[in-house]
N, C-alpha and C positions, 0 to 999 in steps of 0.2 A: 669703388672701382667696379666696372662691369664684370660679370662672372662667365666663364667659358665651361661649357660641357664637351667632353670628347667621346666619341663612339668609335669602338674599333675592336680588332682582334687582340684578346689578352694573351700574350705569348711570353715565353721566356726565350731570350736570345742566347744562343750558344755561338760564339764568335771564334773563328779558326782562321789564322794566317797561313796561306799555302804558298809555297816557293814558285810554283809556275801553274800553267792552266791545264796541265795533264790530267789533274784530278777532276777538273770540270768536263773535260772531253770524255774521260772514262764514264762519268756519271750521266753524261748527255745533258748537261745543265747549261743553257745559253748564258754566256757571260754578261753580267749586268742585270739579269732578269730576276724575278721572283716566281719560282715554280712551286705549285702546290704538290705535295707528295704524301703518300700514306705512310703509316707507321713503319711498315716493312722497309720502304725505300729510306725513310729516316734513319733507321739502324744500319743501312748499308752506307749512308753518308758517314755515320759515326765510325764504321769499320774502316773505311778508306782513310779517315783522318785521325785515327786512334793514337798515332805516335806524335802528333803534332799538338802544340799548346793551345789551351781553350780558355776563354773567360766566359762568364755567365752574368746575365743581367736581365731584369724585367724588361719586356719590350713590347713590340707590335708598333706600328707606325703611329697611330693616334696618341697611344699611351706615351711615347717618346716626346711628342710635342707637348702634351699635357704637363709631362715632368718638367720640360725646360720652361714652361710658362710659369709653374709653380716656383721654381728656383729664381725666377725674376721677381716673384712677389705677387702674381696674379692669383685671383680666386678661381679655383678649378675644381672640376669633377670629372669622373670617368665611368663609362658604362661598358661592361664587357662580360665574359662568361669564362669561368675557370672550373678546374676539377677539385675534387676534395683531397688532392695528393700534396705532397711536399712542394712541387713547383707552384701549385696554386697558393699555398700559404705564404711562400717566398714573394709572389706577385703581390698579393693583399698587403703584407707588412711593408713592401717597398712604397706603395701608394701612400699609406698612412705615414710612414717616416718622412715623407716628402710633402706633407699637408695637402694631399690630394683626396677630395671626398670620394670614397668608393661606392659605386653602385654595381656590385658584382654578383652575378646569378651563378649558382652552382650546377655543375653537370656530373653525371656519372662517368664521363670520359676523363682521361688524364688531361692535364693542362697542355695547351698547345706549345709547340717549340719551333723557333725560326733559327735554322742554322745558316749562319752567314760565313761564306768562304771568301776571304780577302786576298786578292792577288797583289803582286808587287807594285803595280800601278795604282793601288788603293781602290780599285773597283771592287764591289761587292755583289755576290751572287748568292741568292737566298734558296734554299730548299726548306719550304715551309710545311710542317705537319700541324694542321689547325687544332687537332684534338677537340677539346671542350669549346674552343671558340667557334667552331663551325655550327655548334648547336644554338648559338645566339639567333633568335628568330624574331620575327615581327611580333609575335604573341608576347614576347618578353617586355615589349615597350609600352610604357603607359605615359600619358601626358604629364603626370606628376613629376617625372624625371626632369623635365624640361623647364618646369615652373622655377623661377628665381634665377634664371639664367638669361644671358644677353645674346649669346653666339654659340652655335653647334659647329664643332669642327669634326669632320668625318674623313677617315682615310678611304681612299678609292678601292682598297681590296675587298671592301664589303659589297661591291658590285656583284661579286660571285653569287650573292644572294639578292635578287631584284626585289623581292617582297619586302625584305628587312630595309634595304637602302630607301626604297620609296617611301615606306611608312614612317621612318625616322625623319625624313625631309618634310613630309606632310605635317606631321606633328609639331616640328620645331617651327615651321612656318606659321601653323595655326596658333601657336603659343606666342608668336611675335618675335622669334629669334632671327637673327642674321645667320646665314649659313655659308660655312667655308668648306671646300672640298679639295683634297689633294688627289691628283690622278694616279698616284701610287707606282705604276710600272707600265712601260709601253705595251707589253704583251697583255696585260689586264685591259688596257685601253682598246687595243686591237680586237680583242675577243668580245668586248661589250659596247662597241662604238655607238651604235644606234640608241641603245637604252641610256647610255651616259650622256649623249648629246641632249636627249630629251629631259633627263633629270636637270642638267645644268641650265637649260633654257627655262625650264618651269620653276625651279627652286633656289638655285645657287647663286649667291651674292659674290662669293670670292673664290677663284679658281687658282690653285698652284700647280705648276707643271715644270718638268725639266725639258731640255731640248728634244729628247726622244719621245717623251709623252705628248709634247705639244705638237710634234710632227705626226705622231699616230692619230691625234684627235683632229687636227685641222688639214692634214695632207701637205702642209708646207714644210719645206726643208730650211727655210729661212726663219730664225727665231722671232724676228721683228714682225714678219708677215704673219707668222702663227699667233703671235701676241695679239695683233689687231683682229684676227679672225675669232679669237676666243673673247674679246672684248666686245664683240658684235652681240654675244648672247648672255653676258653677265656683266654685272656692275663694275667689277675689279679683277682684273687678270694679271698673274705673275708668271714669267718664264724665267727660269734659273738656267744659266748658261755657264756653269762651272767656273774655270778661271776667269771668264769674261764678265763675271758678276751676275746681275739679273736685270730684267725688264719689267716694268710695271706700266699698266695702262689703267687709268682711272678717270672716268667722266670725260673722255676724249683727250686727256693729256697723258703723254708717255714720258717716263722717267727712267733713266739709266743709272744703275748702281755699279760703280767700279769697286773692286776689292784689292787690298794689299795681298801680294803673294805670300803663301805660307807653305810649309812643307806638308804635304798630305801623306798621312800614313794609312788612313782608312776612311773611306767616304761614307761608311755606314752612319745613318742618322743625320747626314748633312742636310737633307730636304726637310726632315721632320723639325730639326732645330732651327732652320731658317724660318719655317712657318711659326714657330714659337715666338721668336724674336719679332717678326713681322706683326703677328696679332697682338703682341704685348703693346706695340706702338699703336696699332689700329684701335684698340679699345680705349685708349687715352686720347684719341683724336689727334694724333700726331700727323704732320704731313707724310706724304707717301715717301719722300726721300728719307726721312728719319725711320720710317717703318722698314724699308728696305735696308738701310744701313744696321739697324738693329738685327735683322734677319742674318745679314752677312757675318756680323760680329759672332753670333752663335754658331752659324755654319762653319765658319773658319776656325773656331775653337774646337769643335767636336773632331773635325778631320785631322787634327794633329795627335790624336791618340787612337787607341783600338776601341771599337764599340760605339754604340749610339748614345752614351751618356758622357757629358763633360765631367771630368774628375772634380771632386768636392773642393780641392784646393785651389782650383782656378776661378770659382765662382765670385770670390771677393773682388778680383780684379776685373771680371766681366761686368760686374754690377756698377763698378766705378766708371768703366768705359761707357756703359749703357747711360748712366746719368750725364756724362759728357755729352754723348750724341743727343739727347733730348733737350739739353740746355742750349 
């Protein structure tokens, strides 16, 4: 089986269910966005949510996707930067426990934290303190990291460091890897549009986006139109449209993936797990319809619980359903 390497922010997710949007307004966090904050603001978020129940899990967008791929049985690695603290050890041990080959670089800073505030409509809003993750730099990358792999999966949040993102894409392409990029968040796209467009046009083979990210990237409010605009500059484009399923454009063909309605408790990780399912099918040369259905299977599973990880007890059933889809 082809091997996938993920590159992204190594973070520990701290997930909190909030009863309403008042806390978001008090903290001036745009609903549905990912906002980078400093450690002081991170503590302020903790203060405002101290009475609410929290769960903790290793995270970061690309790491969530790699974790999902590993659970499906794919061969995977992950590159990121952690601190020498308890959170860093927690992150490392989680990778090992889930059969992910870790390429983790140590920093003197504390391991990064992503605080996800989940509103009653299952929308997630992130206040992310990158900590050690922000120290991941172009200088940390070596071509040997990409050797033996077939595909690089990169989270769009890394676009905050233009040099790092461009060098990773250049090295992966030089080593002969396919490259998949998730656009991450509409505000990240808006702030880096020109650079992102150049990177996709020059290096990226597969682009994942939700409706808001696709609109921010293309300027089109219609998902199908946005899909076709993305497909003009990359080999394979995917636009996820929530309850409407997803749209895929590949080599001139458009595939519509419908989904069975499920109760959504928390949308955290839906895009990450969709990418995991999709790429699992892709590396096995499955038809686009199968890839999309695998993506929807995992996305639909993760939104039925809190957090960006699918509970362990659900994986046996998921694997059975995945085999049925591929058959």
